[in-house]
Phi, psi and omega in degrees: 000135180292148180235152174278130179231158177249148178257122176292132179304334179296340178307317188287339179253006178295131183302315182292315179300319180296338180276347181280158170293157179301323181295318179294320178296318178296318177300316180301314178298316180299324180297328179301328182286336186249343177287155177286178185298339177269359178090010181272141177203148177299150186266016182288115178300324178296318178292320179298320179299314181294325183280313188270331183238048181293139177077004178258090185301333183282353181264119181260161176299325179296320178295317179299320177300319178297318180290326174302315181296323176300313181294322179291318181299325180269006179060029173279336170230151176232117180273145180208165179243148172221121180057034179082000180253135181275138176230000000 
C-alpha cells in the first residue's frame, strides 16, 4: 500500500542525488511511497515502472532498469535476495 512521505529539503542539494539523472532521482522519491517502513520493496523494474510511472507510455522497463542501476551504483538502493526473490 502506498504511503504519504515527506521530502527533506536537503534532498535537493545532496551531492549524490545531484549526480543522478532526474529520472533516477524521481524514481528514488517514488520508491519511498511504495517501500515498507523498513525500506524494503521488490526489485522488479516492471513493477517499479507501473507504480512510479503509471500512464507514462514513454517510460520502458529497460529505462527503469537503467535508473535502478544508477541508484544501486550510488548505493541509494541495495539489492538483496530472500528465498530466491530480489528486493
